[in-house]
C-alpha positions as CSV (number, residue, x, y, z in Angstrom):
1,X,-61.4,128.6,134.5
2,X,-58.1,128.0,132.5
3,X,-54.2,127.9,132.5
4,X,-51.7,128.6,130.7
5,X,-48.8,126.5,130.6
6,X,-45.9,126.9,128.9
7,X,-42.9,123.4,128.9
8,X,-40.3,124.3,129.4
9,X,-38.7,120.8,127.4
10,X,-40.4,122.5,124.5
11,X,-40.0,126.4,124.9
12,X,-41.7,129.4,125.3
13,X,-43.3,129.1,122.3
14,X,-45.1,125.7,123.4
15,X,-48.1,126.3,124.9
16,X,-50.8,124.1,126.1
17,X,-54.4,124.8,127.6
18,X,-55.0,123.1,130.6
19,X,-58.3,123.7,132.6
20,X,-58.0,122.2,136.1
21,X,-58.8,119.4,138.3
22,X,-59.3,121.9,141.0
23,X,-58.9,125.4,141.3
24,X,-59.3,128.0,144.8
25,X,-59.6,131.1,144.3
26,X,-58.7,134.1,146.4
27,X,-59.1,131.6,149.7
28,X,-58.4,134.2,153.3
29,X,-58.5,133.1,156.9
30,X,-58.3,134.4,159.6
31,X,-57.9,133.2,163.0
32,X,-58.8,135.6,166.5
33,X,-57.2,139.1,163.8
34,X,-54.2,137.1,162.7
35,X,-54.2,135.8,159.0
36,X,-53.6,132.4,158.4
37,X,-54.8,132.8,154.7
38,X,-54.3,136.2,152.4
39,X,-55.7,136.1,149.1
40,X,-54.3,132.4,148.3
41,X,-54.7,130.5,144.5
42,X,-54.2,127.1,143.7
43,X,-54.7,125.2,140.4
44,X,-54.0,121.2,139.9
45,X,-54.4,120.0,136.7
46,X,-55.7,116.3,135.7
47,X,-53.9,114.1,136.6
48,X,-50.9,115.8,138.0
49,X,-49.2,115.3,141.9
50,X,-48.9,119.0,143.2
51,X,-47.3,119.7,146.0
52,X,-47.8,122.1,148.5
53,X,-44.5,123.1,150.1
54,X,-43.5,126.0,153.1
55,X,-42.2,126.3,156.6
56,X,-44.3,125.0,159.8
57,X,-47.2,128.3,160.2
58,X,-47.3,128.6,156.3
59,X,-50.9,128.2,156.0
60,X,-50.3,124.8,154.2
61,X,-52.8,122.7,157.2
62,X,-54.9,125.3,157.1
63,X,-56.1,125.4,153.2
64,X,-56.2,121.5,154.1
65,X,-59.0,121.5,156.4
66,X,-60.2,124.1,153.9
67,X,-60.2,121.6,151.0
68,X,-61.4,118.8,153.7
69,X,-64.7,121.3,155.3
70,X,-63.1,121.4,158.4
71,X,-62.6,125.2,158.1
72,X,-65.1,127.3,156.7
73,X,-62.6,130.3,155.0
74,X,-63.6,134.0,155.2
75,X,-66.2,135.1,152.4
76,X,-65.1,135.6,149.0
77,X,-62.8,132.7,148.4
78,X,-63.7,130.0,145.6
79,X,-63.3,126.7,145.9
80,X,-64.1,124.8,142.2
81,X,-63.8,121.0,141.7
82,X,-64.4,120.1,137.4
83,X,-67.5,123.0,136.8
84,X,-69.0,123.6,140.0
85,X,-68.0,126.2,142.2
86,X,-68.4,126.2,146.0
87,X,-68.3,129.4,148.1
88,X,-64.8,129.0,150.6
89,X,-66.8,129.8,153.2
90,X,-69.8,127.1,153.1
91,X,-67.5,123.9,152.4
92,X,-68.3,121.2,155.0
93,X,-67.1,117.9,154.8
94,X,-70.5,116.3,153.1
95,X,-69.3,118.5,150.1
96,X,-65.9,118.0,150.6
97,X,-67.0,114.3,149.9
98,X,-69.3,114.9,147.5
99,X,-67.2,116.8,145.3
100,X,-64.4,113.8,145.5
101,X,-61.9,116.3,147.9
102,X,-60.3,113.1,149.6
103,X,-57.4,113.7,152.1
104,X,-55.6,110.7,153.7
105,X,-53.5,112.6,156.9
106,X,-50.3,111.0,158.5
107,X,-52.0,108.9,161.3
108,X,-53.5,107.2,158.8
109,X,-57.0,106.1,161.3
110,X,-57.0,102.3,159.9
111,X,-57.5,99.4,162.0
112,X,-54.8,97.0,162.5
113,X,-56.6,94.3,164.0
114,X,-59.1,94.1,160.8
115,X,-58.6,92.6,157.3
116,X,-58.0,95.1,155.0
117,X,-62.1,93.9,153.5
118,X,-63.5,95.4,156.6
119,X,-60.9,98.3,157.0
120,X,-62.4,99.5,153.6
121,X,-65.7,98.7,154.2
122,X,-65.6,101.4,156.9
123,X,-64.7,103.7,155.0
124,X,-67.8,103.3,151.6
125,X,-70.0,101.0,154.6
126,X,-70.8,96.9,154.6
127,X,-73.1,95.7,152.3
128,X,-76.2,94.3,154.5
129,X,-78.8,92.1,153.6
130,X,-82.4,91.5,154.9
131,X,-81.8,91.7,159.4
132,X,-79.1,93.4,159.3
133,X,-76.5,90.6,158.1
134,X,-73.3,91.4,156.4
135,X,-72.8,89.8,153.0
136,X,-69.2,89.2,153.5
137,X,-68.9,87.7,149.8
138,X,-70.0,90.5,148.1
139,X,-68.2,93.3,150.7
140,X,-64.6,91.1,150.2
141,X,-65.5,91.1,145.9
142,X,-65.6,94.8,146.7
143,X,-62.1,94.4,148.6
144,X,-61.0,92.6,145.6
145,X,-62.1,94.6,143.4
146,X,-60.4,98.0,145.3
147,X,-56.9,95.9,146.1
148,X,-56.6,95.2,141.9
149,X,-57.2,98.9,141.5
150,X,-54.6,100.7,144.0
151,X,-52.3,97.3,143.4
152,X,-52.3,96.9,147.2
153,X,-50.3,94.2,147.9
154,X,-52.7,92.2,150.1
155,X,-55.3,89.8,149.8
156,X,-59.5,90.6,151.6
157,X,-59.0,88.4,154.2
158,X,-55.2,89.6,155.1
159,X,-55.3,91.4,158.8
160,X,-54.0,94.9,158.5
161,X,-51.4,94.6,161.0
162,X,-49.4,92.4,159.1
163,X,-48.6,94.7,156.1
164,X,-45.8,97.6,155.9
165,X,-46.7,100.9,156.5
166,X,-46.4,101.8,152.8
167,X,-49.7,98.7,152.2
168,X,-51.2,100.3,155.5
169,X,-51.2,103.6,153.1
170,X,-52.2,102.9,150.5
171,X,-55.0,100.6,151.9
172,X,-56.3,104.4,153.3
173,X,-56.2,106.3,150.3
174,X,-58.2,102.5,147.8
175,X,-60.9,103.8,151.5
176,X,-60.2,106.9,150.9
177,X,-61.1,107.3,146.8
178,X,-63.2,104.0,146.7
179,X,-66.8,106.3,146.3
180,X,-65.4,108.4,143.6
181,X,-64.9,105.1,141.5
182,X,-62.6,105.0,137.9
183,X,-62.7,108.0,136.6
184,X,-60.6,110.1,139.0
185,X,-62.3,112.8,139.1
186,X,-61.4,115.5,142.3
187,X,-58.6,116.0,144.5
188,X,-56.4,113.0,146.3
189,X,-55.0,115.5,149.4
190,X,-51.4,113.7,150.8
191,X,-50.5,114.5,154.4
192,X,-46.9,114.1,154.9
193,X,-47.6,110.2,154.3
194,X,-44.3,109.4,154.1
195,X,-43.5,111.0,157.6
196,X,-43.0,107.7,159.5
197,X,-42.0,105.1,156.8
198,X,-38.8,102.9,157.5
199,X,-36.7,104.4,153.8
200,X,-37.2,101.1,151.9
201,X,-40.8,101.2,151.7
202,X,-41.0,104.7,150.8
203,X,-39.9,103.7,146.9
204,X,-43.6,101.6,147.1
205,X,-45.6,104.2,148.6
206,X,-44.1,107.0,145.8
207,X,-44.1,104.4,143.2
208,X,-48.3,103.4,143.3
209,X,-49.0,107.1,143.2
210,X,-47.1,108.0,140.1
211,X,-49.6,105.1,138.8
212,X,-52.3,107.0,140.5
213,X,-51.9,110.2,138.6
214,X,-51.2,108.2,135.4
215,X,-55.0,107.4,135.4
216,X,-56.0,110.5,135.7
217,X,-56.1,110.8,139.5
218,X,-54.9,114.5,140.6
219,X,-53.4,114.7,143.8
220,X,-51.7,117.3,146.3
221,X,-48.9,116.4,148.4
222,X,-47.4,117.7,151.5
223,X,-44.2,116.9,152.5
224,X,-40.8,117.7,155.0
225,X,-39.0,115.7,152.7
226,X,-38.1,117.7,149.7
227,X,-36.0,115.5,147.4
228,X,-39.8,113.6,147.8
229,X,-41.4,116.6,146.2
230,X,-38.7,117.5,143.7
231,X,-38.2,113.5,142.4
232,X,-42.4,112.7,142.6
233,X,-44.0,116.5,142.0
234,X,-44.8,118.0,138.6
235,X,-45.1,121.3,140.3
236,X,-44.8,122.7,143.2
237,X,-46.8,126.0,145.7
238,X,-45.6,127.2,148.1
239,X,-47.2,129.4,151.2
240,X,-44.8,131.2,152.9
241,X,-46.5,133.7,156.1
242,X,-50.5,132.6,154.3
243,X,-49.6,133.8,151.1
244,X,-48.2,132.4,148.4
245,X,-44.9,133.2,147.0
246,X,-44.3,130.7,144.1
247,X,-45.9,128.0,141.5
248,X,-43.2,126.6,139.5
249,X,-42.4,123.0,137.5
250,X,-40.1,120.9,139.8
251,X,-38.3,120.4,137.0
252,X,-36.7,124.2,137.4
253,X,-35.7,123.9,140.8
254,X,-33.5,122.2,142.9
255,X,-33.3,121.5,147.2
256,X,-31.4,124.7,147.7
257,X,-34.1,126.4,146.1
258,X,-36.5,125.6,147.0
259,X,-35.7,126.8,150.6
260,X,-34.8,129.9,149.7
261,X,-38.9,130.3,148.6
262,X,-40.1,128.4,151.7
263,X,-38.1,130.6,154.1
264,X,-36.5,133.6,151.7
265,X,-33.1,132.2,153.4
266,X,-30.8,129.7,153.1
267,X,-30.1,127.6,156.2
268,X,-27.8,125.6,155.3
269,X,-25.3,127.2,157.1
270,X,-27.1,126.8,160.2
271,X,-28.0,123.3,160.0
272,X,-23.7,121.8,159.0
273,X,-21.7,122.1,161.4
274,X,-18.0,120.8,162.0
275,X,-17.3,117.5,164.3
276,X,-16.2,118.1,167.5
277,X,-14.2,116.1,169.5
278,X,-15.8,113.6,171.6
279,X,-13.2,113.2,174.4
280,X,-15.0,115.1,177.5
281,X,-16.5,114.2,181.1
282,X,-18.4,110.6,180.4
283,X,-22.2,111.8,181.2
284,X,-23.7,108.9,180.6
285,X,-22.0,105.2,180.0
286,X,-24.1,101.9,179.4
287,X,-22.8,98.3,179.0
288,X,-23.7,95.6,177.6
289,X,-27.8,96.8,177.8
290,X,-30.6,94.2,177.2
291,X,-33.7,95.4,175.8
292,X,-36.2,94.1,174.3
293,X,-34.9,94.3,170.4
294,X,-31.3,95.3,172.3
295,X,-28.7,93.0,172.5
296,X,-25.2,94.2,174.4
297,X,-25.2,97.5,173.7
298,X,-22.6,99.8,174.4
299,X,-21.8,103.1,174.3
300,X,-20.7,106.3,175.9
301,X,-22.0,109.9,175.8
302,X,-19.5,112.8,176.4
303,X,-19.7,116.6,177.4
304,X,-20.8,118.8,174.5
305,X,-21.4,115.9,172.4
306,X,-24.0,115.1,169.8
307,X,-24.1,111.3,169.3
308,X,-26.5,110.2,166.2
309,X,-28.3,106.7,166.4
310,X,-29.0,105.5,163.3
311,X,-30.7,102.4,161.9
312,X,-33.5,100.6,160.3
313,X,-36.7,100.8,162.4
314,X,-37.2,97.8,164.2
315,X,-33.2,98.0,165.5
316,X,-33.6,99.0,168.4
317,X,-33.1,103.4,168.1
318,X,-36.4,104.0,170.7
319,X,-36.0,101.7,172.5
320,X,-32.5,102.7,173.5
321,X,-33.9,106.0,174.8
322,X,-36.9,105.3,176.2
323,X,-34.6,102.2,178.8
324,X,-32.3,105.2,179.4
325,X,-35.4,107.4,180.5
326,X,-37.0,104.1,182.5
327,X,-40.4,104.6,180.6
328,X,-39.1,100.7,180.0
329,X,-37.0,98.6,182.0
330,X,-34.1,96.6,180.9
331,X,-33.3,93.0,180.9
332,X,-29.5,93.3,181.3
333,X,-26.8,94.9,181.7
334,X,-25.6,98.3,183.1
335,X,-26.3,102.3,183.0
336,X,-24.2,105.0,184.5
337,X,-24.6,108.6,184.8
338,X,-21.7,111.1,185.9
339,X,-20.2,108.0,186.7
340,X,-22.9,106.4,189.5
341,X,-25.1,103.2,188.1
342,X,-28.7,103.9,187.9
343,X,-32.2,101.3,187.5
344,X,-34.1,104.2,186.6
345,X,-37.6,102.2,187.4
346,X,-39.5,105.7,186.4
347,X,-38.7,108.6,183.5
348,X,-39.4,110.6,186.7
349,X,-36.0,109.2,188.7
350,X,-34.3,110.3,184.7
351,X,-35.9,113.8,185.1
352,X,-34.5,114.4,188.6
353,X,-30.7,113.2,187.7
354,X,-30.8,115.8,184.5
355,X,-32.5,113.4,181.6
356,X,-35.1,114.5,179.8
357,X,-36.7,113.1,176.4
358,X,-38.9,113.9,173.6
359,X,-39.9,111.2,172.2
360,X,-40.7,110.1,168.4
361,X,-44.7,110.6,168.7
362,X,-45.2,114.4,169.6
363,X,-48.8,114.4,170.1
364,X,-49.6,111.2,170.9
365,X,-46.4,111.3,174.3
366,X,-45.3,114.7,174.6
367,X,-48.4,118.0,173.6
368,X,-51.0,118.2,175.8
369,X,-52.8,120.1,172.3
370,X,-56.3,121.7,174.9
371,X,-53.7,122.8,177.4
372,X,-52.5,126.7,175.9
373,X,-49.1,127.8,175.0
374,X,-48.1,129.2,178.2
375,X,-48.8,125.8,180.2
376,X,-47.1,123.7,177.9
377,X,-44.0,125.4,177.6
378,X,-44.1,125.6,181.9
379,X,-44.8,121.8,182.7
380,X,-41.7,120.3,183.3
381,X,-41.1,122.9,185.8
382,X,-44.7,123.6,187.2
383,X,-44.3,123.0,190.4
384,X,-42.4,126.4,191.1
385,X,-45.6,128.0,189.8
386,X,-47.6,126.5,192.9
387,X,-47.9,128.9,196.5
388,X,-50.5,128.4,199.5
389,X,-52.6,126.0,197.0
390,X,-52.9,128.7,194.1
391,X,-51.2,128.7,190.7
392,X,-49.2,132.2,190.2
393,X,-51.0,132.9,186.5
394,X,-49.1,135.7,185.8
395,X,-45.5,134.6,186.7
396,X,-46.1,131.8,184.1
397,X,-47.7,134.4,181.7
398,X,-44.8,136.1,181.7
399,X,-42.2,133.7,181.7
400,X,-44.6,132.0,178.7
401,X,-43.7,135.5,177.1
402,X,-40.2,135.2,177.2
403,X,-40.2,131.2,176.2
404,X,-41.5,131.9,173.1
405,X,-39.7,134.6,172.2
406,X,-36.5,132.9,173.2
407,X,-37.6,129.7,171.1
408,X,-39.1,131.4,168.6
409,X,-42.3,129.9,168.2
410,X,-44.6,131.3,166.0
411,X,-48.0,131.8,167.7
412,X,-50.2,135.3,168.8
413,X,-50.1,134.7,172.0
414,X,-49.7,132.1,174.5
415,X,-53.0,131.6,176.1
416,X,-53.7,130.1,173.2
417,X,-54.1,126.1,172.7
418,X,-51.9,124.0,171.7
419,X,-53.5,122.9,168.8
420,X,-53.8,126.1,167.4
421,X,-50.1,126.2,166.2
422,X,-47.9,124.1,163.4
423,X,-46.1,120.7,164.3
424,X,-43.0,122.7,164.2
425,X,-44.1,125.2,166.2
426,X,-45.4,122.8,169.1
427,X,-42.4,120.8,169.2
428,X,-40.3,124.2,170.3
429,X,-42.6,124.0,172.7
430,X,-41.7,120.4,173.5
431,X,-38.4,121.7,173.4
432,X,-38.6,124.7,175.2
433,X,-40.2,122.6,178.0
434,X,-37.1,120.8,178.6
435,X,-34.7,123.3,177.9
436,X,-36.3,125.4,181.2
437,X,-34.7,122.0,183.5
438,X,-31.2,122.7,181.7
439,X,-30.6,119.4,181.2
440,X,-27.6,117.0,181.4
441,X,-28.5,115.0,179.2
442,X,-31.0,114.9,175.8
443,X,-32.8,112.3,174.2
444,X,-34.3,113.1,171.2
445,X,-36.6,110.5,169.2
446,X,-37.3,112.0,165.5
447,X,-36.9,115.6,167.3
448,X,-37.9,116.8,163.5
449,X,-40.1,114.7,161.5
450,X,-43.0,116.2,160.3
451,X,-40.5,119.6,160.8
452,X,-40.0,121.9,157.9
453,X,-36.6,122.9,156.9
454,X,-36.2,126.3,159.2
455,X,-37.6,124.6,162.4
456,X,-34.8,122.0,161.8
457,X,-32.5,124.8,161.7
458,X,-34.0,125.8,165.2
459,X,-34.7,122.5,167.0
460,X,-30.2,121.7,166.6
461,X,-29.3,125.4,167.4
462,X,-31.4,124.8,170.6
463,X,-29.5,121.6,171.5
464,X,-25.9,123.2,169.5
465,X,-26.4,125.7,173.1
466,X,-27.1,122.6,175.6
467,X,-24.0,121.3,174.2
468,X,-22.1,124.3,174.4
469,X,-22.6,125.0,177.9
470,X,-22.1,121.3,178.9
471,X,-24.5,118.8,178.2
472,X,-24.5,116.5,175.9
473,X,-26.9,114.9,173.7
474,X,-28.7,111.4,171.9
475,X,-31.0,112.0,168.7
476,X,-32.6,109.3,166.3
477,X,-33.3,110.4,163.5
478,X,-34.0,108.1,160.3
479,X,-33.3,111.1,157.9
480,X,-29.2,110.0,157.6
481,X,-28.8,113.3,155.4
482,X,-29.5,115.0,158.6
483,X,-27.7,113.1,160.9
484,X,-24.4,113.7,158.7
485,X,-25.2,117.1,159.4
486,X,-25.3,117.4,162.9
487,X,-24.2,114.6,164.9
488,X,-20.3,114.1,166.3
489,X,-20.3,111.0,166.4
490,X,-22.3,108.0,165.0
491,X,-23.7,104.5,166.2
492,X,-25.4,102.1,164.0
493,X,-27.6,99.9,165.5
494,X,-29.0,96.8,163.5
495,X,-30.6,94.1,164.9
496,X,-30.3,95.1,168.2
497,X,-26.8,95.5,168.4
498,X,-24.2,98.4,167.3
499,X,-22.4,97.1,164.3
500,X,-20.1,100.4,163.4
501,X,-19.4,103.6,165.3
502,X,-18.8,106.3,162.2
503,X,-17.0,109.8,163.1
504,X,-15.5,113.1,161.9
505,X,-15.5,113.1,157.5
506,X,-16.4,109.4,157.5
507,X,-20.3,110.4,158.9
508,X,-22.2,110.3,154.9
509,X,-25.8,109.7,154.7
510,X,-24.5,106.9,151.7
511,X,-22.1,105.3,154.7
512,X,-25.2,105.6,157.2
513,X,-27.1,104.0,155.1
514,X,-24.9,101.5,154.1
515,X,-24.1,100.1,157.6
516,X,-27.5,99.9,158.5
517,X,-28.6,97.7,155.9
518,X,-25.9,95.6,154.5
519,X,-24.7,92.7,156.3
520,X,-21.1,92.5,157.5
521,X,-19.6,96.3,157.3
522,X,-19.5,96.7,160.1
523,X,-16.8,98.8,161.3
524,X,-15.8,100.9,164.1
């Protein structure tokens, strides 16, 4: 199976015939009557970094799980690696391993307290002598070879916790590919590898991927960071509502064009807004707060305001929100809500005062994936559904249908577990849960991490609706371009202190990056 490729740089007459390293043909997948994938084709060439893009619910995760053998496709599709065809409805994890289809997820599944050599061995097995004793010398020599091959800035004895997140990702990639040897056969699938990386580490990882591709490794790259996709990847395949709508060279696209392919519409006007005046009544006042890395932090959140918090990883961004929410006790300073001094001991106390929080780690701290969509959406007001010791299930389901419609959640029914939804739709359910309480203060920690551009616009539309009704929101985001689009005012944290306040037309991604990185750039 070959693909005819015209090189844009050489004109339409210059044609090369390239045999794909991995091909997908006619793959479909149905869940409970809902078509998650519909007759999808995909080719990834040798040594190519190929992006897989689409909105939340477009089918990206389903396709990855079929390639990995986690899901079996509907009958009829075929996956070809080199010259071997495998029925897509019969691929198992063992088949994927044999075919060298390796997946590295956003959750790296590495072990910070173990050494690099131990982490690599967990993927490939420990070498043992008679009696089961581990041959540590051989194990470390094998690790050293992998460290050199993949350019990992470590030694075999280095404790993983001491490495940057980017370097840990490189260890996870090396562990996944070690069985393939040096022939670079098969496919490396990377699912949101930079979602949790600080800005300065992203390029470190991307440069490692470029070197890997130059050696001949085929890479399927999934990311919601579209600028990254266009900079790194050779081609992109776009899925929408389970169907392939385009495969094209990234050189022929800009970010807006890619968004329109993904969504069938533009969303720029939905995300951008004119910054508002920030002189409404104070909702939340913080004075000289000390908590963990935070030192002498003061701020005021006003009615109708979206206040952005910018800063690098470790600057204290998340600690600030957790302390206000009562999830962490302050070491000093004062917090006032509605002019009343408070000191919350538990989050439930903050919730009672009209403060809610959407945490950074949705799966660990907010999403009850085994419960239904309806139940997840109702948890913040679940007491209202109990009467005489019985849960009013019918009322809960009716309200769930209204909630799904109001918040634009893509799901066949509210009765499915939350785990069946895409990341963006899970995040909408978490947002809907808290919006039901009509909060006065919204604390949003990376609210659109791992969320596609369409769902991102929907989430910030919900935030704006709340602030239009008199609420206030504090938004922490690593994506400074996003903060520049949605915030009325931005405070910049560096090493636990507020070093700058930016408002109006001065809020730009470049300015926020400069203030976060460069000492001596503080402004007010």
